[in-house]
C-alpha positions, 0 to 999 in steps of 0.5 A: 052521081050515085047518092047514098049515106056513108058507113059512118052515117048508117052506124050513127043512125042505128037500124034504119026502118024507113026511107023516103026515096026521092022522086024520079025526074025531080030537079034538086038543088045542092044543099036542099033536102031530097030524102028522109031516113028514119031509124030506131034512134032518129029521123034525119034528112038527106041533102043533095050534094049537087044540083041536077035531076034525079034520073034513077031511084032505088025503089028496093029501099021502100021494102028493104030500107035495112040495105042502108045498114047492111050495104051502104056502098052497094045495095044501099044507094038512094038515087042517081043525080045527073049533075047540072054542072060537072065542076060541082064534083070538085067542091065535094069532100074526098074520102080522106077529108071525110075521114078526118072530119068524122074522127074529130 
């Protein structure tokens, strides 16, 4: 599963100036902090949506964290997690549910 932030989140954050990428090989637990993003407005934690192992990280964000703003659904990905249990995917929000949540 590729992990990142949404366009809504990057817009709320403002200009991203730093991203702490997760450690490749790290075991992560759903709901626990895996990363931190710093913007001109705030510092925010990134939480694992599923449990598993970080198998790939976007090292380019270390030198170019602005990709989170410019292309959150493309070059702005943060990491890839190999899910411990594929059924955990079914418990996540889909795009329509997220849209409803953020429009409240």
